[in-house]
C-alpha positions, 0 to 999 in steps of 0.5 A: 534927599529924595523919595525912592521906591525900595522895591525898584531900587532893591532895598527891600522885597515885597512878597505877595500871594495870589488871592486865587490860588495862594502861590507867591506872585512875581513882581512884574515891575512898575505899572507905569512901564506898561502904558506904552512901548516907551514908558520904561524909558521915561523919567520916573518923575514924569510917569509918577504924575500920570499914575493917579496915585500920591507922590509917595506911592510906586505902583507895581504889578504882581503876576501869578506864575501858576494861574496868570492872575495879576494884582496892582500893589502900592509900594510906599516910597522911602525918604533917603 
């Protein structure tokens, strides 16, 4: 048994609205994938250590296509 992010694994969707303009924001993926050029290719367990959040949290960045504002959202991992 392990903990997985339901958003990363397509189990569920997280709909977030922009605080600035109210439009639906688009999921830009895990925030850890933006650290450097190779981050998206690293093991999730390795990048989870450096994000500063508890083990059961996966941080995603949501971006508003209308105004360009971005927001970090903590997604709780589920036990599978």
